[in-house]
Biopython code that builds the backbone (N, CA, C, O; Angstrom):
import numpy as np
from Bio.PDB.StructureBuilder import StructureBuilder

atoms = [
    (1, "MET", "N", (-105.379, 256.569, 75.481)),
    (1, "MET", "CA", (-104.759, 256.476, 74.233)),
    (1, "MET", "C", (-103.477, 255.475, 74.427)),
    (1, "MET", "O", (-102.703, 255.309, 75.370)),
    (2, "GLU", "N", (-103.577, 254.920, 73.221)),
    (2, "GLU", "CA", (-102.495, 253.802, 73.233)),
    (2, "GLU", "C", (-100.941, 254.419, 72.958)),
    (2, "GLU", "O", (-100.828, 255.492, 72.366)),
    (3, "ASN", "N", (-100.078, 253.878, 73.298)),
    (3, "ASN", "CA", (-98.780, 254.293, 73.203)),
    (3, "ASN", "C", (-98.354, 254.038, 71.760)),
    (3, "ASN", "O", (-98.529, 252.943, 71.225)),
    (4, "LYS", "N", (-97.769, 255.118, 71.122)),
    (4, "LYS", "CA", (-97.498, 255.149, 69.506)),
    (4, "LYS", "C", (-96.538, 253.918, 69.375)),
    (4, "LYS", "O", (-96.796, 253.070, 68.520)),
    (5, "LYS", "N", (-95.496, 253.789, 70.143)),
    (5, "LYS", "CA", (-94.435, 252.773, 70.139)),
    (5, "LYS", "C", (-95.022, 251.335, 69.678)),
    (5, "LYS", "O", (-94.587, 250.607, 68.786)),
    (6, "SER", "N", (-96.113, 251.129, 70.518)),
    (6, "SER", "CA", (-96.684, 249.788, 70.198)),
    (6, "SER", "C", (-97.266, 249.292, 68.840)),
    (6, "SER", "O", (-97.342, 248.170, 68.339)),
    (7, "ASP", "N", (-97.660, 250.571, 68.411)),
    (7, "ASP", "CA", (-98.291, 250.481, 67.040)),
    (7, "ASP", "C", (-97.328, 249.885, 65.866)),
    (7, "ASP", "O", (-97.819, 249.505, 64.803)),
    (8, "LEU", "N", (-96.153, 249.838, 66.081)),
    (8, "LEU", "CA", (-95.172, 249.187, 65.104)),
    (8, "LEU", "C", (-94.860, 247.999, 65.318)),
    (8, "LEU", "O", (-93.914, 247.952, 66.105)),
    (9, "LYS", "N", (-95.207, 247.009, 64.991)),
    (9, "LYS", "CA", (-94.988, 245.357, 65.240)),
    (9, "LYS", "C", (-93.612, 244.906, 64.999)),
    (9, "LYS", "O", (-92.818, 244.425, 65.807)),
    (10, "ASN", "N", (-93.453, 245.171, 63.612)),
    (10, "ASN", "CA", (-92.050, 244.782, 62.940)),
    (10, "ASN", "C", (-91.154, 245.828, 62.461)),
    (10, "ASN", "O", (-90.399, 245.668, 61.501)),
    (11, "ARG", "N", (-91.257, 247.023, 63.219)),
    (11, "ARG", "CA", (-90.220, 248.004, 62.993)),
    (11, "ARG", "C", (-89.860, 248.562, 64.272)),
    (11, "ARG", "O", (-90.433, 248.254, 65.317)),
    (12, "THR", "N", (-89.039, 249.271, 64.200)),
    (12, "THR", "CA", (-88.514, 250.135, 65.203)),
    (12, "THR", "C", (-88.209, 251.420, 64.762)),
    (12, "THR", "O", (-87.577, 251.536, 63.713)),
    (13, "ARG", "N", (-88.629, 252.616, 65.526)),
    (13, "ARG", "CA", (-88.243, 253.926, 65.720)),
    (13, "ARG", "C", (-86.854, 254.049, 65.782)),
    (13, "ARG", "O", (-86.219, 253.319, 66.542)),
    (14, "ILE", "N", (-86.232, 254.985, 64.991)),
    (14, "ILE", "CA", (-84.920, 255.524, 65.312)),
    (14, "ILE", "C", (-84.744, 257.175, 65.071)),
    (14, "ILE", "O", (-85.447, 257.862, 64.330)),
    (15, "GLY", "N", (-83.794, 257.559, 65.766)),
    (15, "GLY", "CA", (-83.527, 258.900, 65.405)),
    (15, "GLY", "C", (-82.126, 259.227, 64.913)),
    (15, "GLY", "O", (-81.148, 258.755, 65.492)),
    (16, "SER", "N", (-82.006, 260.050, 63.823)),
    (16, "SER", "CA", (-80.897, 260.078, 63.217)),
    (16, "SER", "C", (-80.952, 261.342, 62.599)),
    (16, "SER", "O", (-82.062, 261.868, 62.514)),
    (17, "ALA", "N", (-79.739, 262.068, 62.046)),
    (17, "ALA", "CA", (-79.734, 262.986, 61.491)),
    (17, "ALA", "C", (-79.181, 262.896, 60.300)),
    (17, "ALA", "O", (-78.232, 262.115, 60.228)),
    (18, "ILE", "N", (-79.606, 263.680, 58.966)),
    (18, "ILE", "CA", (-79.325, 263.204, 57.746)),
    (18, "ILE", "C", (-79.074, 264.510, 57.172)),
    (18, "ILE", "O", (-79.579, 265.551, 57.592)),
    (19, "ASP", "N", (-78.191, 264.406, 56.096)),
    (19, "ASP", "CA", (-77.902, 265.596, 55.286)),
    (19, "ASP", "C", (-79.060, 266.142, 54.593)),
    (19, "ASP", "O", (-79.916, 265.465, 54.025)),
    (20, "ASN", "N", (-79.023, 267.716, 54.697)),
    (20, "ASN", "CA", (-80.265, 268.289, 54.232)),
    (20, "ASN", "C", (-80.687, 267.949, 52.770)),
    (20, "ASN", "O", (-81.839, 267.719, 52.401)),
    (21, "GLU", "N", (-79.516, 267.955, 51.969)),
    (21, "GLU", "CA", (-79.782, 267.689, 50.330)),
    (21, "GLU", "C", (-80.235, 266.118, 50.253)),
    (21, "GLU", "O", (-81.105, 265.805, 49.441)),
    (22, "LEU", "N", (-79.710, 265.247, 51.004)),
    (22, "LEU", "CA", (-80.218, 264.022, 50.898)),
    (22, "LEU", "C", (-81.547, 263.904, 51.325)),
    (22, "LEU", "O", (-82.263, 263.245, 50.571)),
    (23, "LEU", "N", (-82.003, 264.305, 52.201)),
    (23, "LEU", "CA", (-83.301, 264.504, 52.854)),
    (23, "LEU", "C", (-84.347, 264.964, 51.566)),
    (23, "LEU", "O", (-85.294, 264.229, 51.287)),
    (24, "GLU", "N", (-84.127, 266.100, 50.887)),
    (24, "GLU", "CA", (-85.015, 266.705, 50.075)),
    (24, "GLU", "C", (-84.932, 265.504, 48.823)),
    (24, "GLU", "O", (-86.022, 265.169, 48.360)),
    (25, "LYS", "N", (-83.922, 264.962, 48.358)),
    (25, "LYS", "CA", (-84.028, 263.910, 47.340)),
    (25, "LYS", "C", (-84.761, 262.810, 47.806)),
    (25, "LYS", "O", (-85.574, 262.409, 46.973)),
    (26, "LEU", "N", (-84.740, 262.168, 48.899)),
    (26, "LEU", "CA", (-85.356, 261.087, 49.367)),
    (26, "LEU", "C", (-86.830, 261.611, 49.511)),
    (26, "LEU", "O", (-87.674, 260.794, 49.141)),
    (27, "LYS", "N", (-87.247, 262.666, 49.918)),
    (27, "LYS", "CA", (-88.707, 263.024, 49.699)),
    (27, "LYS", "C", (-89.203, 263.224, 48.325)),
    (27, "LYS", "O", (-90.357, 262.934, 48.008)),
    (28, "ASP", "N", (-88.278, 263.754, 47.450)),
    (28, "ASP", "CA", (-88.623, 263.709, 45.986)),
    (28, "ASP", "C", (-88.912, 262.597, 45.409)),
    (28, "ASP", "O", (-89.893, 262.463, 44.678)),
    (29, "LEU", "N", (-87.946, 261.533, 45.725)),
    (29, "LEU", "CA", (-88.014, 260.073, 45.390)),
    (29, "LEU", "C", (-89.465, 259.432, 45.830)),
    (29, "LEU", "O", (-90.271, 258.825, 45.124)),
    (30, "SER", "N", (-89.533, 259.759, 47.200)),
    (30, "SER", "CA", (-90.810, 259.133, 47.884)),
    (30, "SER", "C", (-91.837, 259.543, 46.939)),
    (30, "SER", "O", (-92.426, 258.629, 46.361)),
    (31, "LYS", "N", (-92.205, 260.892, 46.638)),
    (31, "LYS", "CA", (-93.312, 261.441, 46.079)),
    (31, "LYS", "C", (-93.404, 260.862, 44.591)),
    (31, "LYS", "O", (-94.490, 260.497, 44.140)),
    (32, "GLU", "N", (-92.297, 260.797, 43.891)),
    (32, "GLU", "CA", (-92.373, 260.455, 42.455)),
    (32, "GLU", "C", (-92.591, 258.888, 42.402)),
    (32, "GLU", "O", (-93.066, 258.446, 41.355)),
    (33, "THR", "N", (-92.310, 258.049, 43.367)),
    (33, "THR", "CA", (-92.220, 256.689, 43.198)),
    (33, "THR", "C", (-93.581, 256.191, 44.000)),
    (33, "THR", "O", (-94.092, 255.122, 43.666)),
    (34, "LYS", "N", (-94.109, 256.913, 44.970)),
    (34, "LYS", "CA", (-95.248, 256.501, 45.897)),
    (34, "LYS", "C", (-94.840, 255.605, 46.766)),
    (34, "LYS", "O", (-95.634, 254.909, 47.399)),
    (35, "VAL", "N", (-93.374, 255.518, 46.904)),
    (35, "VAL", "CA", (-92.953, 254.496, 47.959)),
    (35, "VAL", "C", (-92.611, 255.302, 49.195)),
    (35, "VAL", "O", (-91.913, 256.309, 49.080)),
    (36, "PRO", "N", (-93.161, 254.829, 50.601)),
    (36, "PRO", "CA", (-92.947, 255.718, 51.637)),
    (36, "PRO", "C", (-91.218, 255.685, 51.817)),
    (36, "PRO", "O", (-90.408, 254.852, 51.411)),
    (37, "GLN", "N", (-91.026, 256.906, 52.573)),
    (37, "GLN", "CA", (-89.482, 256.836, 52.791)),
    (37, "GLN", "C", (-88.813, 255.977, 53.491)),
    (37, "GLN", "O", (-87.644, 255.704, 53.220)),
    (38, "SER", "N", (-89.550, 255.373, 54.607)),
    (38, "SER", "CA", (-89.038, 254.445, 55.605)),
    (38, "SER", "C", (-88.809, 252.874, 54.550)),
    (38, "SER", "O", (-87.995, 251.985, 54.801)),
    (39, "LYS", "N", (-89.597, 252.897, 53.594)),
    (39, "LYS", "CA", (-89.133, 251.481, 52.738)),
    (39, "LYS", "C", (-88.180, 251.910, 51.908)),
    (39, "LYS", "O", (-87.379, 250.994, 51.722)),
    (40, "LEU", "N", (-87.842, 253.055, 51.217)),
    (40, "LEU", "CA", (-86.851, 253.446, 50.455)),
    (40, "LEU", "C", (-85.517, 253.534, 51.409)),
    (40, "LEU", "O", (-84.428, 253.261, 50.904)),
    (41, "LEU", "N", (-85.597, 253.880, 52.657)),
    (41, "LEU", "CA", (-84.339, 253.714, 53.460)),
    (41, "LEU", "C", (-84.097, 252.293, 54.012)),
    (41, "LEU", "O", (-82.949, 251.948, 54.293)),
    (42, "ASP", "N", (-85.152, 251.452, 54.178)),
    (42, "ASP", "CA", (-84.781, 250.025, 54.338)),
    (42, "ASP", "C", (-83.957, 249.210, 52.955)),
    (42, "ASP", "O", (-83.123, 248.307, 53.025)),
    (43, "GLU", "N", (-84.462, 249.814, 51.842)),
    (43, "GLU", "CA", (-83.751, 249.341, 50.563)),
    (43, "GLU", "C", (-82.322, 249.756, 50.378)),
    (43, "GLU", "O", (-81.423, 249.057, 49.911)),
    (44, "ALA", "N", (-82.229, 251.121, 50.855)),
    (44, "ALA", "CA", (-80.821, 251.766, 50.901)),
    (44, "ALA", "C", (-79.971, 251.116, 51.823)),
    (44, "ALA", "O", (-78.803, 250.897, 51.500)),
    (45, "ILE", "N", (-80.450, 250.743, 53.047)),
    (45, "ILE", "CA", (-79.705, 249.993, 54.057)),
    (45, "ILE", "C", (-79.086, 248.790, 53.724)),
    (45, "ILE", "O", (-77.891, 248.527, 53.860)),
    (46, "GLU", "N", (-80.232, 247.861, 53.147)),
    (46, "GLU", "CA", (-79.918, 246.804, 52.761)),
    (46, "GLU", "C", (-78.900, 246.605, 51.518)),
    (46, "GLU", "O", (-78.189, 245.601, 51.482)),
    (47, "LEU", "N", (-78.849, 247.569, 50.517)),
    (47, "LEU", "CA", (-77.926, 247.663, 49.581)),
    (47, "LEU", "C", (-76.441, 247.850, 50.041)),
    (47, "LEU", "O", (-75.446, 247.288, 49.585)),
    (48, "LEU", "N", (-76.531, 248.862, 51.150)),
    (48, "LEU", "CA", (-75.278, 249.273, 51.810)),
    (48, "LEU", "C", (-74.813, 248.161, 52.457)),
    (48, "LEU", "O", (-73.613, 247.941, 52.292)),
    (49, "LEU", "N", (-75.550, 247.240, 53.290)),
    (49, "LEU", "CA", (-74.861, 246.040, 53.958)),
    (49, "LEU", "C", (-74.339, 245.054, 52.890)),
    (49, "LEU", "O", (-73.256, 244.478, 53.000)),
    (50, "ARG", "N", (-75.178, 244.903, 51.856)),
    (50, "ARG", "CA", (-74.717, 244.132, 50.842)),
    (50, "ARG", "C", (-73.241, 244.281, 50.247)),
    (50, "ARG", "O", (-72.455, 243.382, 49.953)),
    (51, "GLU", "N", (-73.073, 245.758, 50.146)),
    (51, "GLU", "CA", (-71.871, 246.237, 49.418)),
    (51, "GLU", "C", (-70.694, 245.993, 50.290)),
    (51, "GLU", "O", (-69.613, 245.576, 49.876)),
    (52, "TYR", "N", (-71.014, 246.321, 51.702)),
    (52, "TYR", "CA", (-69.812, 246.008, 52.685)),
    (52, "TYR", "C", (-69.635, 244.519, 52.877)),
    (52, "TYR", "O", (-68.516, 244.098, 53.171)),
    (53, "LYS", "N", (-70.704, 243.647, 52.727)),
    (53, "LYS", "CA", (-70.440, 242.093, 52.866)),
    (53, "LYS", "C", (-69.497, 241.783, 51.736)),
    (53, "LYS", "O", (-68.430, 241.207, 51.949)),
    (54, "ASN", "N", (-69.904, 242.185, 50.456)),
    (54, "ASN", "CA", (-69.018, 241.747, 49.463)),
    (54, "ASN", "C", (-67.735, 242.277, 49.553)),
    (54, "ASN", "O", (-66.824, 241.543, 49.168)),
    (55, "ASP", "N", (-67.453, 243.384, 49.973)),
    (55, "ASP", "CA", (-66.267, 244.226, 50.185)),
    (55, "ASP", "C", (-65.594, 243.218, 51.128)),
    (55, "ASP", "O", (-64.486, 242.833, 50.755)),
    (56, "ASP", "N", (-65.952, 242.840, 52.011)),
    (56, "ASP", "CA", (-65.419, 242.057, 53.108)),
    (56, "ASP", "C", (-64.977, 240.654, 52.462)),
    (56, "ASP", "O", (-63.902, 240.132, 52.757)),
    (57, "GLU", "N", (-65.775, 240.152, 51.669)),
    (57, "GLU", "CA", (-65.674, 238.670, 51.129)),
    (57, "GLU", "C", (-64.578, 238.704, 50.162)),
    (57, "GLU", "O", (-63.850, 237.717, 50.052)),
    (58, "GLN", "N", (-64.360, 239.935, 49.325)),
    (58, "GLN", "CA", (-63.508, 240.164, 48.306)),
    (58, "GLN", "C", (-62.106, 240.305, 49.203)),
    (58, "GLN", "O", (-61.180, 239.523, 48.990)),
    (59, "ALA", "N", (-62.030, 241.084, 49.961)),
    (59, "ALA", "CA", (-60.764, 241.306, 50.840)),
    (59, "ALA", "C", (-60.482, 239.965, 51.547)),
    (59, "ALA", "O", (-59.270, 239.909, 51.750)),
    (60, "ALA", "N", (-61.052, 238.959, 51.964)),
    (60, "ALA", "CA", (-60.838, 237.859, 52.504)),
    (60, "ALA", "C", (-60.286, 236.832, 51.342)),
    (60, "ALA", "O", (-59.540, 235.885, 51.587)),
    (61, "THR", "N", (-60.681, 237.111, 50.290)),
    (61, "THR", "CA", (-60.417, 236.153, 49.195)),
    (61, "THR", "C", (-58.872, 236.638, 48.786)),
    (61, "THR", "O", (-58.093, 235.750, 48.439)),
    (62, "LYS", "N", (-58.471, 237.827, 48.811)),
    (62, "LYS", "CA", (-57.491, 238.470, 48.407)),
    (62, "LYS", "C", (-56.167, 237.837, 49.378)),
    (62, "LYS", "O", (-55.099, 237.376, 48.976)),
    (63, "GLU", "N", (-56.578, 237.971, 50.548)),
    (63, "GLU", "CA", (-55.745, 237.499, 51.809)),
    (63, "GLU", "C", (-55.560, 235.867, 51.652)),
    (63, "GLU", "O", (-54.552, 235.409, 52.192)),
    (64, "VAL", "N", (-56.214, 235.172, 51.138)),
    (64, "VAL", "CA", (-56.128, 233.879, 50.796)),
    (64, "VAL", "C", (-54.909, 233.626, 49.539)),
    (64, "VAL", "O", (-54.083, 232.714, 49.508)),
    (65, "ILE", "N", (-55.076, 234.621, 48.645)),
    (65, "ILE", "CA", (-54.228, 234.346, 47.647)),
    (65, "ILE", "C", (-53.053, 234.787, 47.729)),
    (65, "ILE", "O", (-52.243, 234.556, 46.831)),
]
sb = StructureBuilder()
sb.init_structure("model")
sb.init_model(0)
sb.init_chain("A")
sb.init_seg("    ")
for serial, (resi, resn, name, xyz) in enumerate(atoms, 1):
    if name == "N":
        sb.init_residue(resn, " ", resi, " ")
    sb.init_atom(name, np.array(xyz, "f"), 0.0, 1.0, " ", f" {name:<3s}", serial, name[0])
structure = sb.get_structure()
């Protein structure tokens, strides 16, 4: 039997704990949209990283002024 870890070519498995209410909302959204939970998490992380990047850029601009 092949190792399951090698089945993922462009992805990495992680272990993490998530708030129970957030998990239920994620599951519901996944069912409603038919988008896998992992894809929804990818999108959420991308949005979070963009938000932090924008916050850092705005803070740097304020320091210059």
